[in-house]
N, C-alpha and C positions, 0 to 999 in steps of 0.2 A: 592458521586456519581460519575461516572467516565464516561464521553463522548469520543467518536473516531470522529470524523467529518471531514470528507473527503470533497476534490473539485477540481476541474481541468479539470473534463473530459469534453465530447462534439464528437463533428463532424468533422473528418478531413481525406483527399482523402491519397490512399497510399502514402509511401513516408513522408507522412507529421509526424510532432510531436503533445507528449502534454505532459504537467507536472502532475502531478497528486500531491497533499499534502494531509497530515494526519496529523491532530491537538488533543491530547492527553488534556483533561481540565478534573477538578475536584479532588477531595481527593487520591491525585496522591504522596504515598512516594518515590516510583524508577519505571522505566519503564528498563526491558530485553532486548528480542529480540523484533524487531518490522519488520512486515511483508507486504507483497502485495501478496494477491491472485485476480485472476479472474475467472470468472463462465460465458459462453457463454449458450445460450437455449439449454435446455435439455441436458446440460455436467455438470459434478462433478465443484465443486468447487479447484482450483490446485492453488500451489504456484505459484508464478510469483517469486519472489525473498523475502530476509529476510537479516535482518543487526543486526550485537549485537549490546549492548550499544559503544564495542569497536572500532565497524565499520568493523568489519569483515563481507564480504558480501559473498554470495550465490544464484545462478540465476537456475534457470529452463532453460536447454540446447536450448530451441526454443526463448529464446528472450537475451540470451549472444552474447552482443557487439553489441548491439541495446535499450537497455533500462540500466539506471544504478538509484541503490538507494542510498539515503545518507538520514540522519539524524541530526539533529540537539539538540542536548541532552539538551540544556538550554530554549529549547520553545517547548520541547518534540512534537518535526515534525520530520514524517518523508515524505521522497521526492519520486517520481519514474518519472523521466526522460525518456519518451517513442520515440526513434528516428524510423525512417523505418520503421513505420508504415506500415502492410500489412491488409485486411479485414480478416485474420485471426486472427487477437489482437482484434478483436472486441468481447466484454464481456465486463459483469459489473465489475467494479473492488474493491475489500474490502480493507481496511486496518488492521491490527491485531497486539494488544501490548501485550505483557504479564506486569502486570503492581501490585504494589504492592501499596493496598488502604492504605493511612495515618491515616483514621482513626480506621482499622481491623487490619492492618501488616498482610494481606491476602494476598495473589499472585492469581491472575486469568487471563484467556484469554477474551480481551473484541475485539468488534469488530466495523468497522463503517458502518454506513448506506448502502453504496455501491455508486461509480458514475459510469455512465455509459459513455463507449468510444466505440463510431462507426467510420468506419474505410471502407469509399466507395466512388468510384467516382460516 
């Protein structure tokens, strides 16, 4: 069993900040890429930011300079620091990780349950 649990969502005013956290647990042998996606009402789920095991990052153009992704490999955790939030950032945010299971050796993509971020005045 592998689980990804997100936390840190909530409501904030425009210009505010939130910090999302996602922790992977269970039968884990290794974790490769860890990513954050978001999905607004009526929209497709899109990539916000990603980070490799070695720490290389990539960002959607709309969040560059405002969001920062980081990870703690020892704790199997990925963080998304979100600054200068705007109403357009309102969405459900999901983390995804490429994980090798320790019980089978099989690699697979695993998703968290999502955490809601609402930006409004």
